[in-house]
C-alpha positions in Angstrom: -21.1 8.2 -20.0 -22.4 5.1 -18.2 -20.0 3.8 -15.6 -20.6 0.2 -16.5 -19.0 1.0 -19.9 -16.0 3.0 -18.5 -12.5 1.4 -18.6 -11.5 1.9 -15.0 -10.9 0.2 -11.7 -10.6 1.7 -8.2 -8.3 0.4 -5.4 -8.6 0.6 -1.6 -4.8 0.4 -1.3 -1.8 0.8 -3.5 1.9 0.3 -3.1 3.4 2.1 0.0 6.2 3.3 -2.3 3.7 5.7 -3.9 4.0 8.4 -1.2 2.7 11.5 -3.0 -1.0 12.2 -2.4 -1.6 13.2 -6.0 -0.5 9.8 -7.4 -2.1 7.9 -4.6 -5.5 9.3 -5.3 -5.1 9.3 -9.1 -4.1 5.6 -9.1 -6.7 4.6 -6.6 -9.5 6.4 -8.5 -8.5 4.9 -11.9 -7.1 8.0 -13.6 -3.6 6.8 -14.1 -1.5 3.6 -13.9 2.1 3.4 -12.9 4.5 1.8 -15.4 7.7 2.5 -13.6 9.4 5.2 -11.6 8.4 8.5 -13.1 6.4 6.8 -15.9 2.6 6.7 -16.0 -0.2 5.6 -18.3 -3.2 8.0 -18.5 -6.5 6.1 -18.5 -9.8 7.5 -19.8 -10.6 9.6 -16.8 -7.1 11.0 -16.5 -6.9 11.7 -20.2 -10.1 13.7 -20.1 -8.6 15.9 -17.5 -5.4 16.3 -19.5 -7.4 17.3 -22.6 -9.4 19.9 -20.6 -6.1 21.4 -19.3 -4.8 21.6 -22.8 -8.1 23.2 -24.0 -7.7 26.0 -21.4 -4.1 26.6 -22.3 -4.9 26.7 -26.1 -7.8 29.1 -25.5 -5.7 31.6 -23.5 -2.6 31.4 -25.8 -4.6 31.7 -29.0 -6.4 34.7 -27.5 -3.0 36.6 -27.5 -2.1 35.4 -31.1 0.3 32.6 -30.2 0.5 29.9 -32.9 0.6 26.1 -32.2 3.2 23.8 -33.7 4.4 20.3 -33.0 8.1 19.7 -32.9 10.1 16.5 -33.3 11.0 14.6 -30.1 13.9 12.6 -31.7 16.8 15.1 -32.1 19.9 14.3 -34.0 22.8 14.8 -31.6 24.5 17.4 -33.8 21.9 20.0 -32.8 22.9 19.5 -29.1 26.6 19.4 -29.9 26.2 22.8 -31.6 24.5 24.3 -28.6 27.1 22.9 -26.3 24.5 21.2 -24.1 25.1 17.5 -25.1 27.5 17.0 -22.2 26.1 19.7 -19.9 22.4 18.8 -19.8 22.6 16.2 -17.1 19.2 14.5 -17.6 19.5 13.7 -21.3 18.2 10.4 -22.6 20.3 9.4 -25.6 19.6 6.6 -28.1 21.6 5.0 -30.9 19.9 4.0 -34.2 20.6 0.8 -36.1 23.1 2.6 -38.3 24.9 4.1 -35.3 23.1 7.5 -35.7 23.0 9.2 -32.3 19.8 10.9 -31.0 18.5 12.8 -28.0 15.0 12.3 -26.7 13.7 15.8 -26.2 13.9 17.2 -22.7 13.3 20.7 -24.2 13.2 22.2 -27.7 15.6 25.2 -28.0 17.9 23.1 -30.2 15.1 22.4 -32.7 13.0 25.6 -32.7 15.9 28.0 -33.3 17.0 26.4 -36.5 13.3 26.3 -37.6 12.9 30.0 -37.0 16.2 30.8 -38.8 14.6 29.3 -42.0 11.4 31.4 -41.6 12.4 34.8 -40.3 14.2 37.3 -42.5 13.1 40.8 -41.8 12.0 42.9 -38.8 8.6 42.8 -40.4 8.4 39.1 -39.6 8.6 39.8 -35.8 7.4 39.4 -33.2 6.1 35.8 -33.4 5.2 33.4 -30.6 5.1 29.6 -31.2 4.0 27.0 -28.7 3.5 23.2 -28.6 2.0 20.7 -26.3 4.3 17.6 -26.4 5.9 14.8 -24.5 9.3 15.4 -22.9 11.9 13.0 -21.6 14.3 13.6 -18.7 16.5 11.0 -17.1 15.8 12.1 -13.5 18.0 10.3 -11.0 15.2 10.6 -8.4 11.8 10.5 -10.1 9.5 11.3 -7.2 6.4 13.0 -5.8 4.0 11.3 -8.2 3.3 13.4 -11.2 5.5 16.3 -9.9 8.8 14.9 -11.1 8.7 12.4 -13.9 11.0 10.9 -16.5 8.3 11.1 -19.2 5.8 14.0 -19.0 3.6 16.3 -21.0 4.5 19.9 -21.3 3.4 23.1 -23.0 6.4 25.1 -24.1 6.3 28.4 -25.9 9.0 30.4 -27.5 8.7 34.1 -28.5 11.0 35.9 -30.9 11.5 39.7 -31.0 13.6 42.5 -32.5 14.9 43.7 -29.1 14.7 43.2 -25.3 12.1 45.9 -24.8 9.6 44.1 -27.0 10.5 40.7 -25.4 9.8 42.1 -21.9 6.5 43.6 -23.1 5.5 40.1 -24.2 6.8 38.4 -21.1 4.5 40.6 -19.0 1.6 39.7 -21.2 2.5 36.0 -20.7 2.7 36.4 -17.0 -0.9 37.7 -16.9 -2.0 34.9 -19.2 -0.5 32.3 -17.0 -2.4 33.6 -14.0 -5.6 33.2 -16.0 -4.7 29.7 -17.0 -3.9 28.6 -13.4 -7.1 30.2 -12.1 -9.2 28.4 -14.6 -7.5 25.2 -13.5 -8.5 25.8 -9.9 -5.1 27.0 -8.6 -4.0 30.2 -7.0 -0.5 30.7 -8.4 1.9 33.2 -7.1 4.4 34.9 -9.5 7.7 34.4 -7.8 11.0 36.0 -8.6 13.7 33.3 -9.3 17.1 33.0 -10.8 17.3 33.3 -14.5 20.1 30.7 -14.7 22.5 31.2 -17.6 20.1 33.3 -19.7 19.2 36.3 -17.6 19.4 37.7 -14.0 15.9 36.7 -13.1 13.0 34.6 -14.2 9.4 34.3 -13.0 8.2 31.0 -11.5 4.5 30.4 -10.8 4.3 28.7 -7.4 1.3 27.0 -5.7 1.5 26.8 -1.9 1.2 23.3 -0.6 3.0 21.2 2.0 3.7 18.7 -0.8 5.9 21.2 -2.6 9.6 20.8 -3.3 10.4 24.5 -3.4 10.4 27.1 -0.6 9.2 30.6 -1.4 9.0 33.8 0.7 6.0 36.0 -0.1 4.7 39.3 1.2 1.0 39.3 2.2 0.8 43.1 1.7 2.1 43.8 -1.8 2.2 40.2 -3.1 5.9 40.1 -3.9 7.4 36.6 -3.8 10.9 35.3 -4.0 12.3 31.8 -4.4 14.5 30.8 -1.5 17.5 30.5 -3.8 17.7 34.2 -4.5 16.8 35.8 -1.1 19.1 36.7 1.8 17.4 34.8 4.7 19.1 37.1 7.2 17.1 39.9 5.8 13.8 38.3 4.8 11.9 41.6 4.6 9.8 42.7 1.6 12.0 44.9 -0.6 9.0 47.1 -1.4 7.0 47.6 1.9 9.5 46.1 4.4 6.9 43.7 5.9 8.1 40.3 7.1 7.9 37.7 4.4 6.0 34.5 4.9 7.8 31.2 4.2 5.9 28.4 2.5 6.5 25.1 0.6 5.3 25.3 -2.9 5.0 23.5 -6.3 6.3 25.2 -9.4 3.7 24.8 -12.1 5.1 27.2 -14.7 7.9 29.6 -15.6 8.7 32.5 -17.9 12.2 33.8 -18.7 14.3 35.8 -21.0 16.7 33.7 -23.2 18.4 36.8 -24.5 20.2 36.2 -27.8 22.2 33.2 -26.6 20.6 30.6 -28.8 20.2 33.1 -31.7 23.9 33.6 -31.7 24.7 29.8 -31.5 22.4 29.0 -34.4 22.9 32.3 -36.2 19.2 33.3 -36.0 19.0 36.9 -37.2 16.8 39.5 -38.9 17.5 42.5 -41.1 16.4 45.8 -39.5 15.1 48.9 -41.3 18.6 49.8 -42.4 19.3 46.3 -43.7 21.6 45.6 -40.8 21.9 42.1 -39.4 20.6 41.8 -35.8 20.3 38.8 -33.6 16.8 37.9 -32.5 15.8 38.2 -28.8 13.9 35.2 -27.5 11.8 34.2 -24.5 10.8 30.8 -23.2 7.6 30.0 -21.3 6.8 26.5 -19.8 3.9 24.8 -18.2 4.2 21.1 -17.1 0.8 19.8 -17.9 1.1 16.5 -16.1 2.8 18.3 -13.2 -0.1 20.7 -13.2 -2.5 17.8 -12.9 -0.6 16.6 -9.9 -0.6 20.0 -8.3 -4.4 20.3 -8.9 -5.0 17.1 -6.9 -2.5 18.0 -4.1 -4.4 21.2 -3.5 -8.0 20.1 -4.3 -8.6 17.0 -2.2 -9.6 15.8 1.2 -9.3 12.6 3.2 -11.9 10.9 1.0 -10.4 11.7 -2.4 -10.1 14.3 -5.1 -12.3 17.4 -5.4 -12.1 18.5 -9.0 -12.4 22.2 -10.0 -15.3 22.4 -12.4 -13.3 23.4 -15.6 -10.9 20.5 -15.4 -13.2 17.8 -13.9 -13.7 14.8 -16.2 -17.5 15.2 -15.7 -19.5 17.8 -13.9 -22.0 15.4 -12.4 -21.9 11.9 -10.9 -25.4 10.4 -11.2 -25.6 7.6 -8.7 -28.5 5.1 -8.8 -28.7 3.2 -5.6 -29.5 -0.5 -5.5 -32.1 -2.3 -3.4 -33.2 -5.9 -2.8 -36.7 -5.0 -3.9 -36.9 -5.5 -7.7 -39.9 -3.1 -8.1 -38.0 -0.3 -6.3 -34.9 -0.9 -8.5 -37.0 -0.8 -11.7 -38.6 2.5 -10.6 -35.3 4.0 -9.7 -33.8 2.9 -13.0 -36.5 4.7 -14.9 -36.0 7.9 -12.9 -32.2 7.7 -13.3 -32.5 7.1 -17.0 -34.7 10.2 -17.3 -32.2 12.3 -15.4 -29.3 10.9 -17.5 -30.9 11.7 -20.8 -32.0 15.2 -19.5 -28.4 16.1 -18.6 -26.9 14.6 -21.8 -29.4 16.4 -24.0 -28.5 19.7 -22.4 -24.8 19.2 -22.8 -24.1 18.7 -19.1 -21.3 16.2 -18.7 -22.4 13.3 -16.6 -21.0 10.0 -15.4 -23.9 7.6 -14.7 -23.2 4.9 -12.1 -25.7 2.4 -13.4 -23.9 -0.6 -12.0 -26.2 -3.2 -10.5 -23.7 -5.5 -8.9 -22.0 -2.9 -6.7 -23.1 -2.0 -3.1 -24.4 1.5 -2.3 -21.6 1.9 0.2 -19.0 1.2 -2.5 -20.7 3.6 -4.9 -20.5 6.5 -2.4 -16.8 5.7 -1.5 -15.8 5.5 -5.2 -17.8 8.7 -6.0 -16.0 10.7 -3.3 -12.7 9.2 -4.4 -13.2 10.2 -8.1 -14.3 13.6 -6.9 -16.7 15.1 -9.5 -18.1 18.4 -8.4 -21.7 17.3 -8.0 -23.5 14.1 -7.2 -27.1 13.4 -8.0 -28.4 10.6 -5.8 -31.4 8.5 -7.1 -32.5 6.5 -4.0 -35.5 4.9 -2.4 -37.4 8.2 -1.9 -36.5 9.8 -5.2 -39.0 10.8 -7.8 -39.2 13.5 -10.5 -40.3 16.0 -7.9 -37.5 15.1 -5.4 -33.9 14.8 -6.6 -31.0 15.1 -4.2 -27.9 17.0 -5.4 -24.8 17.0 -3.3 -21.8 19.3 -3.8 -18.4 17.5 -3.4 -16.7 20.7 -2.3 -18.9 22.3 0.2 -20.8 19.2 1.4 -24.2 20.9 0.7 -27.4 19.1 -0.3 -30.0 20.6 -2.7 -33.4 19.2 -3.3 -34.7 19.9 -6.9 -37.4 18.9 -9.3 -36.3 17.3 -12.5 -37.9 20.2 -14.4 -35.7 22.7 -12.6 -32.5 20.6 -12.9 -31.0 22.2 -16.1 -31.9 25.7 -15.0 -30.1 25.1 -11.7 -26.9 23.8 -13.4 -26.9 26.7 -15.9 -27.1 29.2 -13.0 -23.8 27.9 -11.7 -22.0 29.6 -14.5 -23.7 33.0 -14.0 
Protein backbone atom coordinates (compact mmCIF):
# COMPACT_ATOMS: atom_id res chain seq x y z
CA UNK A 1 0.00 0.00 0.00
CA UNK A 2 1.17 3.54 -0.71
CA UNK A 3 1.46 5.63 2.42
CA UNK A 4 0.15 8.70 0.62
CA UNK A 5 -3.20 6.83 0.32
CA UNK A 6 -3.25 5.49 3.90
CA UNK A 7 -5.81 6.91 6.34
CA UNK A 8 -3.51 7.68 9.26
CA UNK A 9 -1.80 10.43 11.18
CA UNK A 10 1.11 10.31 13.61
CA UNK A 11 1.57 12.46 16.71
CA UNK A 12 4.67 13.66 18.54
CA UNK A 13 2.74 13.96 21.79
CA UNK A 14 -0.63 12.84 23.11
CA UNK A 15 -2.58 13.47 26.30
CA UNK A 16 -0.59 12.91 29.50
CA UNK A 17 -3.61 11.02 30.83
CA UNK A 18 -2.70 8.16 28.46
CA UNK A 19 -0.09 6.58 30.72
CA UNK A 20 0.18 3.07 29.27
CA UNK A 21 2.96 2.50 26.76
CA UNK A 22 0.76 0.35 24.53
CA UNK A 23 -1.89 3.03 23.96
CA UNK A 24 0.70 5.83 23.76
CA UNK A 25 2.51 4.16 20.87
CA UNK A 26 -0.64 2.88 19.14
CA UNK A 27 -2.26 6.34 19.22
CA UNK A 28 0.92 8.17 18.22
CA UNK A 29 1.55 5.75 15.34
CA UNK A 30 -2.01 6.03 13.98
CA UNK A 31 -3.24 2.52 14.84
CA UNK A 32 -6.04 3.49 17.23
CA UNK A 33 -7.95 6.58 18.37
CA UNK A 34 -9.32 7.13 21.84
CA UNK A 35 -13.06 7.82 22.03
CA UNK A 36 -13.37 7.81 25.81
CA UNK A 37 -12.06 5.99 28.88
CA UNK A 38 -11.71 2.34 27.89
CA UNK A 39 -13.18 2.92 24.41
CA UNK A 40 -11.07 3.02 21.23
CA UNK A 41 -11.51 3.20 17.46
CA UNK A 42 -9.31 0.88 15.42
CA UNK A 43 -7.92 2.60 12.35
CA UNK A 44 -6.66 0.81 9.19
CA UNK A 45 -3.23 -0.12 10.58
CA UNK A 46 -4.71 -1.27 13.89
CA UNK A 47 -7.47 -3.26 12.22
CA UNK A 48 -4.95 -5.11 10.04
CA UNK A 49 -3.16 -6.28 13.20
CA UNK A 50 -6.46 -7.30 14.83
CA UNK A 51 -7.39 -9.34 11.74
CA UNK A 52 -3.99 -11.06 11.74
CA UNK A 53 -4.41 -12.04 15.38
CA UNK A 54 -7.88 -13.40 14.55
CA UNK A 55 -6.41 -15.37 11.64
CA UNK A 56 -3.84 -17.03 13.90
CA UNK A 57 -6.52 -17.92 16.45
CA UNK A 58 -8.87 -19.33 13.80
CA UNK A 59 -6.13 -21.44 12.22
CA UNK A 60 -5.09 -23.00 15.54
CA UNK A 61 -8.65 -23.60 16.79
CA UNK A 62 -9.92 -25.01 13.51
CA UNK A 63 -6.93 -27.35 13.50
CA UNK A 64 -8.32 -29.08 16.60
CA UNK A 65 -11.88 -29.23 15.21
CA UNK A 66 -13.40 -26.25 17.01
CA UNK A 67 -16.30 -24.61 15.18
CA UNK A 68 -16.93 -20.89 14.90
CA UNK A 69 -20.26 -19.24 15.70
CA UNK A 70 -21.38 -15.66 16.26
CA UNK A 71 -23.63 -15.07 19.25
CA UNK A 72 -25.97 -12.18 20.03
CA UNK A 73 -24.59 -9.30 22.09
CA UNK A 74 -27.99 -7.95 23.16
CA UNK A 75 -29.25 -10.35 25.83
CA UNK A 76 -32.80 -10.31 27.20
CA UNK A 77 -32.45 -9.88 30.96
CA UNK A 78 -34.42 -13.03 31.74
CA UNK A 79 -31.41 -15.15 30.71
CA UNK A 80 -29.31 -13.36 33.34
CA UNK A 81 -32.08 -13.54 35.91
CA UNK A 82 -32.21 -17.31 35.42
CA UNK A 83 -28.46 -17.69 35.91
CA UNK A 84 -28.62 -15.54 39.04
CA UNK A 85 -25.93 -13.19 37.73
CA UNK A 86 -28.05 -10.14 36.88
CA UNK A 87 -27.33 -8.56 40.28
CA UNK A 88 -24.04 -10.36 41.01
CA UNK A 89 -22.08 -9.52 37.84
CA UNK A 90 -20.83 -6.12 38.93
CA UNK A 91 -19.74 -4.70 35.55
CA UNK A 92 -22.96 -5.22 33.59
CA UNK A 93 -24.15 -2.64 31.09
CA UNK A 94 -27.95 -2.76 31.02
CA UNK A 95 -30.23 -1.00 28.54
CA UNK A 96 -33.96 -0.40 28.27
CA UNK A 97 -35.83 -0.69 24.97
CA UNK A 98 -38.61 1.67 23.83
CA UNK A 99 -41.23 -0.79 25.06
CA UNK A 100 -39.53 -1.13 28.45
CA UNK A 101 -37.83 -4.40 27.49
CA UNK A 102 -34.68 -4.88 29.58
CA UNK A 103 -31.41 -6.06 28.03
CA UNK A 104 -27.82 -6.77 28.99
CA UNK A 105 -24.91 -5.84 26.71
CA UNK A 106 -22.80 -8.99 26.60
CA UNK A 107 -19.83 -9.09 28.98
CA UNK A 108 -19.65 -12.88 28.45
CA UNK A 109 -21.87 -15.49 26.77
CA UNK A 110 -22.64 -18.39 29.12
CA UNK A 111 -26.26 -17.20 29.41
CA UNK A 112 -26.70 -17.43 25.64
CA UNK A 113 -24.65 -20.44 24.58
CA UNK A 114 -26.04 -22.93 27.12
CA UNK A 115 -29.68 -22.49 25.97
CA UNK A 116 -28.38 -22.82 22.40
CA UNK A 117 -26.60 -26.09 23.16
CA UNK A 118 -29.69 -27.40 24.96
CA UNK A 119 -31.62 -27.16 21.68
CA UNK A 120 -28.96 -28.98 19.67
CA UNK A 121 -27.53 -31.72 21.92
CA UNK A 122 -29.61 -34.80 22.71
CA UNK A 123 -27.37 -37.85 22.95
CA UNK A 124 -23.89 -38.76 24.14
CA UNK A 125 -23.21 -39.33 20.45
CA UNK A 126 -23.46 -35.54 19.92
CA UNK A 127 -20.54 -34.92 22.31
CA UNK A 128 -17.92 -33.59 22.64
CA UNK A 129 -18.33 -30.33 20.77
CA UNK A 130 -16.34 -27.08 20.96
CA UNK A 131 -17.81 -23.75 19.80
CA UNK A 132 -15.97 -20.45 19.67
CA UNK A 133 -16.67 -16.90 18.60
CA UNK A 134 -14.74 -13.69 18.04
CA UNK A 135 -16.98 -10.89 19.21
CA UNK A 136 -17.21 -7.53 20.97
CA UNK A 137 -17.81 -7.49 24.74
CA UNK A 138 -18.97 -4.76 27.09
CA UNK A 139 -18.04 -4.33 30.74
CA UNK A 140 -18.79 -1.29 32.87
CA UNK A 141 -15.34 -1.13 34.45
CA UNK A 142 -15.13 1.45 37.22
CA UNK A 143 -11.49 2.10 36.35
CA UNK A 144 -10.82 1.51 32.68
CA UNK A 145 -7.04 1.83 32.51
CA UNK A 146 -3.73 0.62 31.08
CA UNK A 147 -4.60 1.42 27.48
CA UNK A 148 -6.00 -1.67 25.78
CA UNK A 149 -5.43 -3.88 28.83
CA UNK A 150 -8.66 -2.96 30.65
CA UNK A 151 -11.47 -1.59 28.50
CA UNK A 152 -15.20 -1.05 28.63
CA UNK A 153 -15.58 -2.24 25.03
CA UNK A 154 -13.20 -4.88 23.72
CA UNK A 155 -12.84 -7.75 21.26
CA UNK A 156 -12.58 -11.25 22.66
CA UNK A 157 -12.33 -14.82 21.51
CA UNK A 158 -14.36 -17.03 23.81
CA UNK A 159 -14.70 -20.77 23.38
CA UNK A 160 -16.98 -23.21 25.17
CA UNK A 161 -16.56 -26.98 25.10
CA UNK A 162 -19.19 -29.54 26.08
CA UNK A 163 -18.50 -33.10 27.28
CA UNK A 164 -20.04 -36.22 28.73
CA UNK A 165 -17.87 -36.18 31.86
CA UNK A 166 -15.08 -34.36 33.66
CA UNK A 167 -12.38 -36.69 32.38
CA UNK A 168 -13.11 -35.80 28.77
CA UNK A 169 -13.34 -32.11 29.70
CA UNK A 170 -9.89 -32.20 31.32
CA UNK A 171 -8.49 -33.99 28.24
CA UNK A 172 -9.73 -31.18 26.04
CA UNK A 173 -8.54 -28.48 28.44
CA UNK A 174 -4.97 -29.84 28.21
CA UNK A 175 -5.25 -29.72 24.43
CA UNK A 176 -6.47 -26.12 24.61
CA UNK A 177 -3.59 -25.17 26.93
CA UNK A 178 -1.11 -26.44 24.32
CA UNK A 179 -3.00 -24.65 21.56
CA UNK A 180 -2.94 -21.38 23.49
CA UNK A 181 0.85 -21.57 23.79
CA UNK A 182 1.08 -21.95 20.00
CA UNK A 183 -1.21 -18.95 19.47
CA UNK A 184 0.76 -16.69 21.79
CA UNK A 185 4.10 -17.79 20.33
CA UNK A 186 2.89 -16.94 16.83
CA UNK A 187 1.84 -13.52 18.17
CA UNK A 188 5.38 -12.88 19.40
CA UNK A 189 4.72 -13.49 23.11
CA UNK A 190 6.20 -15.92 25.60
CA UNK A 191 3.20 -16.86 27.72
CA UNK A 192 3.54 -18.73 30.99
CA UNK A 193 0.74 -21.15 32.00
CA UNK A 194 -0.08 -20.06 35.54
CA UNK A 195 -2.16 -21.80 38.16
CA UNK A 196 -4.91 -19.52 39.44
CA UNK A 197 -8.16 -19.68 41.35
CA UNK A 198 -11.07 -21.28 39.51
CA UNK A 199 -13.57 -18.94 41.18
CA UNK A 200 -17.02 -20.40 41.69
CA UNK A 201 -16.60 -23.11 39.05
CA UNK A 202 -13.57 -25.20 40.04
CA UNK A 203 -10.66 -25.19 42.45
CA UNK A 204 -8.13 -24.03 39.88
CA UNK A 205 -7.93 -22.46 36.44
CA UNK A 206 -5.04 -21.77 34.08
CA UNK A 207 -4.06 -18.21 33.24
CA UNK A 208 -1.59 -17.39 30.47
CA UNK A 209 0.64 -14.63 31.76
CA UNK A 210 3.20 -12.50 29.91
CA UNK A 211 5.93 -10.99 32.08
CA UNK A 212 6.20 -7.19 31.83
CA UNK A 213 6.51 -4.30 34.26
CA UNK A 214 3.26 -2.94 32.80
CA UNK A 215 1.36 -5.93 34.18
CA UNK A 216 -1.46 -5.70 36.69
CA UNK A 217 -0.95 -9.24 38.03
CA UNK A 218 1.86 -10.71 40.10
CA UNK A 219 2.99 -14.28 39.48
CA UNK A 220 5.55 -16.56 41.06
CA UNK A 221 7.30 -18.96 38.70
CA UNK A 222 9.98 -21.62 38.96
CA UNK A 223 12.90 -21.24 36.52
CA UNK A 224 13.69 -24.93 36.85
CA UNK A 225 10.46 -26.85 36.24
CA UNK A 226 8.42 -23.96 34.78
CA UNK A 227 5.62 -24.13 37.35
CA UNK A 228 3.89 -20.77 37.91
CA UNK A 229 1.29 -19.54 40.37
CA UNK A 230 -0.83 -16.43 40.62
CA UNK A 231 -0.12 -14.44 43.79
CA UNK A 232 -3.76 -14.91 44.91
CA UNK A 233 -3.33 -18.69 45.48
CA UNK A 234 0.19 -18.95 46.89
CA UNK A 235 1.42 -18.75 50.48
CA UNK A 236 4.04 -15.98 50.29
CA UNK A 237 5.64 -17.23 53.50
CA UNK A 238 6.53 -20.44 51.69
CA UNK A 239 7.26 -19.31 48.14
CA UNK A 240 9.05 -22.50 47.14
CA UNK A 241 8.22 -24.57 44.07
CA UNK A 242 5.95 -27.40 45.14
CA UNK A 243 7.72 -29.77 42.75
CA UNK A 244 11.48 -29.08 42.97
CA UNK A 245 11.56 -26.77 46.05
CA UNK A 246 13.55 -24.06 44.25
CA UNK A 247 12.86 -20.46 45.15
CA UNK A 248 10.11 -18.94 43.02
CA UNK A 249 10.74 -15.73 41.05
CA UNK A 250 8.25 -12.89 41.46
CA UNK A 251 7.25 -10.84 38.39
CA UNK A 252 4.55 -8.46 37.22
CA UNK A 253 2.59 -9.82 34.29
CA UNK A 254 -0.34 -9.36 31.91
CA UNK A 255 -2.99 -12.07 31.64
CA UNK A 256 -3.66 -12.65 27.94
CA UNK A 257 -5.84 -15.76 28.17
CA UNK A 258 -7.41 -18.30 30.50
CA UNK A 259 -8.90 -21.78 30.49
CA UNK A 260 -11.11 -23.26 33.18
CA UNK A 261 -13.58 -25.95 34.07
CA UNK A 262 -17.18 -24.73 34.41
CA UNK A 263 -18.32 -28.08 35.72
CA UNK A 264 -22.06 -28.64 35.39
CA UNK A 265 -23.17 -25.37 37.02
CA UNK A 266 -24.68 -23.71 33.95
CA UNK A 267 -25.94 -27.03 32.59
CA UNK A 268 -27.96 -27.49 35.74
CA UNK A 269 -29.25 -23.91 35.68
CA UNK A 270 -30.40 -24.16 32.05
CA UNK A 271 -31.20 -27.92 32.19
CA UNK A 272 -28.64 -28.81 29.50
CA UNK A 273 -28.33 -32.59 29.43
CA UNK A 274 -27.71 -35.59 27.21
CA UNK A 275 -28.95 -39.17 27.27
CA UNK A 276 -26.23 -41.73 27.92
CA UNK A 277 -25.94 -45.27 26.51
CA UNK A 278 -28.54 -46.45 29.00
CA UNK A 279 -30.93 -43.65 28.05
CA UNK A 280 -30.26 -41.96 31.39
CA UNK A 281 -30.31 -38.17 31.72
CA UNK A 282 -26.87 -36.69 32.52
CA UNK A 283 -25.85 -33.05 32.82
CA UNK A 284 -23.24 -31.86 30.34
CA UNK A 285 -19.78 -30.89 31.59
CA UNK A 286 -18.44 -27.66 30.12
CA UNK A 287 -15.23 -25.65 29.87
CA UNK A 288 -14.60 -22.01 29.02
CA UNK A 289 -11.52 -20.62 27.26
CA UNK A 290 -10.91 -16.92 26.67
CA UNK A 291 -8.44 -14.69 24.84
CA UNK A 292 -8.87 -10.93 24.93
CA UNK A 293 -7.83 -9.96 21.41
CA UNK A 294 -7.57 -6.21 21.95
CA UNK A 295 -5.87 -6.91 25.28
CA UNK A 296 -3.48 -9.22 23.43
CA UNK A 297 -2.71 -6.40 21.01
CA UNK A 298 -1.83 -4.16 23.96
CA UNK A 299 0.40 -6.85 25.48
CA UNK A 300 2.25 -7.34 22.17
CA UNK A 301 3.12 -3.63 22.08
CA UNK A 302 4.12 -3.52 25.76
CA UNK A 303 6.60 -6.36 25.23
CA UNK A 304 7.73 -5.59 21.67
CA UNK A 305 8.80 -1.94 21.69
CA UNK A 306 11.70 0.35 22.45
CA UNK A 307 12.18 4.07 23.07
CA UNK A 308 11.48 4.85 19.40
CA UNK A 309 8.24 2.94 19.01
CA UNK A 310 6.71 -0.45 18.25
CA UNK A 311 8.66 -3.49 16.98
CA UNK A 312 6.03 -5.77 15.44
CA UNK A 313 6.51 -9.57 15.42
CA UNK A 314 6.38 -10.67 11.79
CA UNK A 315 3.11 -12.66 11.89
CA UNK A 316 1.01 -9.84 13.32
CA UNK A 317 2.74 -6.86 11.72
CA UNK A 318 0.42 -4.83 9.47
CA UNK A 319 3.08 -5.05 6.73
CA UNK A 320 6.39 -6.89 6.59
CA UNK A 321 8.32 -4.13 4.83
CA UNK A 322 8.42 -0.34 5.06
CA UNK A 323 9.76 0.93 1.74
CA UNK A 324 11.04 4.48 2.27
CA UNK A 325 11.92 6.74 -0.64
CA UNK A 326 14.00 9.63 0.56
CA UNK A 327 13.46 13.15 -0.82
CA UNK A 328 16.13 15.53 -2.15
CA UNK A 329 16.16 19.07 -3.51
CA UNK A 330 17.62 17.86 -6.82
CA UNK A 331 14.66 16.93 -9.07
CA UNK A 332 16.81 14.59 -11.21
CA UNK A 333 17.83 12.56 -8.16
CA UNK A 334 14.21 12.44 -6.97
CA UNK A 335 13.04 11.20 -10.36
CA UNK A 336 15.70 8.48 -10.42
CA UNK A 337 14.86 7.36 -6.88
CA UNK A 338 11.15 7.26 -7.64
CA UNK A 339 11.80 4.89 -10.57
CA UNK A 340 13.91 2.62 -8.34
CA UNK A 341 11.36 2.72 -5.51
CA UNK A 342 8.50 1.93 -7.88
CA UNK A 343 10.42 -1.11 -9.20
CA UNK A 344 11.06 -2.35 -5.67
CA UNK A 345 7.41 -1.77 -4.69
CA UNK A 346 6.04 -3.70 -7.68
CA UNK A 347 8.57 -6.51 -7.17
CA UNK A 348 7.48 -6.96 -3.56
CA UNK A 349 3.75 -6.72 -4.35
CA UNK A 350 3.97 -9.14 -7.26
CA UNK A 351 5.61 -11.68 -4.95
CA UNK A 352 3.00 -11.30 -2.20
CA UNK A 353 5.33 -9.57 0.25
CA UNK A 354 3.29 -7.08 2.26
CA UNK A 355 4.76 -3.61 1.82
CA UNK A 356 3.92 -0.09 2.96
CA UNK A 357 5.50 2.36 0.48
CA UNK A 358 6.32 5.79 1.93
CA UNK A 359 6.02 7.63 -1.36
CA UNK A 360 5.20 11.01 0.21
CA UNK A 361 7.00 13.91 -1.44
CA UNK A 362 6.13 16.64 1.07
CA UNK A 363 7.61 14.98 4.16
CA UNK A 364 11.18 15.42 5.38
CA UNK A 365 13.52 12.43 5.48
CA UNK A 366 13.97 12.87 9.22
CA UNK A 367 10.21 12.65 9.78
CA UNK A 368 10.01 9.58 7.55
CA UNK A 369 12.60 7.74 9.68
CA UNK A 370 10.98 8.81 12.96
CA UNK A 371 7.53 7.69 11.78
CA UNK A 372 8.88 4.42 10.40
CA UNK A 373 10.49 3.51 13.73
CA UNK A 374 7.30 4.52 15.53
CA UNK A 375 5.09 2.35 13.27
CA UNK A 376 7.59 -0.47 13.74
CA UNK A 377 7.36 -2.75 10.68
CA UNK A 378 9.95 -5.57 10.85
CA UNK A 379 12.04 -4.38 7.86
CA UNK A 380 12.82 -1.05 6.23
CA UNK A 381 14.11 -0.73 2.66
CA UNK A 382 15.76 2.66 2.20
CA UNK A 383 15.90 4.12 -1.31
CA UNK A 384 18.33 7.03 -1.00
CA UNK A 385 20.87 9.05 -2.96
CA UNK A 386 23.28 6.14 -3.43
CA UNK A 387 20.63 3.54 -4.21
CA UNK A 388 20.37 1.65 -7.48
CA UNK A 389 19.18 -1.81 -8.50
CA UNK A 390 22.53 -3.28 -7.44
CA UNK A 391 22.58 -1.57 -4.05
CA UNK A 392 19.48 -1.65 -1.82
CA UNK A 393 19.73 -1.04 1.92
CA UNK A 394 17.55 -3.19 4.17
CA UNK A 395 17.33 -2.50 7.88
CA UNK A 396 15.91 -4.78 10.55
CA UNK A 397 13.76 -2.94 13.09
CA UNK A 398 14.44 -5.57 15.76
CA UNK A 399 18.18 -6.19 15.64
CA UNK A 400 19.32 -2.89 14.10
CA UNK A 401 21.19 -4.74 11.36
CA UNK A 402 21.75 -3.42 7.82
CA UNK A 403 21.82 -5.68 4.73
CA UNK A 404 22.98 -4.65 1.25
CA UNK A 405 21.14 -6.49 -1.52
CA UNK A 406 20.60 -6.41 -5.25
CA UNK A 407 17.03 -6.05 -6.46
CA UNK A 408 17.30 -9.43 -8.21
CA UNK A 409 18.09 -11.11 -4.87
CA UNK A 410 15.43 -9.30 -2.83
CA UNK A 411 12.64 -11.88 -3.05
CA UNK A 412 14.97 -14.79 -2.43
CA UNK A 413 16.24 -13.06 0.71
CA UNK A 414 12.75 -12.41 2.09
CA UNK A 415 11.63 -15.95 1.30
CA UNK A 416 14.64 -17.29 3.22
CA UNK A 417 13.38 -15.59 6.39
CA UNK A 418 10.64 -18.20 6.72
CA UNK A 419 12.99 -21.16 6.34
